[in-house]
C-alpha positions in Angstrom: 250.3 -20.1 157.4 251.7 -20.6 160.6 254.5 -22.2 162.4 251.9 -25.3 163.7 250.2 -25.6 159.9 253.8 -25.8 158.3 255.1 -28.4 161.0 251.8 -30.5 160.4 252.3 -30.1 157.0 255.8 -31.1 156.5 255.0 -34.2 158.9 252.0 -35.5 157.2 254.4 -35.0 153.9 256.9 -36.7 155.5 254.8 -39.7 156.5 253.1 -39.9 152.6 256.5 -40.6 151.0 257.9 -43.2 153.5 254.9 -44.6 153.1 254.8 -44.4 149.8 258.6 -45.9 150.0 257.8 -49.0 151.6 254.7 -49.7 149.7 256.8 -49.4 146.1 259.5 -52.0 148.2 256.9 -54.2 149.1 255.2 -54.3 145.4 258.5 -55.0 144.2 259.5 -57.5 146.3 259.0 -61.9 144.7 256.6 -63.6 145.9 259.1 -66.9 146.0 262.4 -68.2 145.6 263.5 -67.7 142.0 263.5 -71.0 139.7 266.5 -73.0 139.4 266.0 -74.0 135.6 269.0 -76.0 134.1 270.7 -74.0 131.5 272.6 -75.9 128.3 276.0 -74.9 127.1 276.3 -74.0 124.1 279.4 -74.9 121.7 280.3 -71.1 121.0 280.6 -71.2 117.1 283.9 -70.3 115.1 283.4 -67.5 111.9 284.5 -69.5 109.4 285.4 -67.8 106.0 284.3 -68.3 102.5 286.4 -67.1 99.7 283.6 -65.4 97.2 284.3 -66.1 93.6 284.2 -62.5 91.3 282.9 -63.0 88.8 281.8 -60.7 85.6 278.4 -59.9 84.7 278.0 -59.7 80.9 274.5 -58.4 79.9 273.0 -59.2 76.6 269.3 -57.3 76.9 268.5 -54.7 73.8 267.8 -51.5 74.1 263.8 -51.1 73.6 263.0 -48.3 71.3 259.8 -46.9 72.6 256.6 -46.9 69.1 254.3 -44.3 68.2 251.4 -45.4 68.5 247.8 -43.4 68.8 246.3 -43.0 71.6 242.0 -43.4 71.6 240.9 -40.2 71.9 237.1 -39.9 74.0 
């Protein structure tokens, strides 16, 4: 590649990069002023600790024994 081709390629690349940056900045520009919406102030909630009452759990379930029933054969 000759020096003329390298410099032409560099100039074209610089123009493309610069135009890409400018287009991106133009794309990100807002269309109008930002909306000024009223904001409500909410009271800061305070955390309360509720004591948990520990109870003893007793089970009244009975153990079920398997039954020996014959399954029908085809």
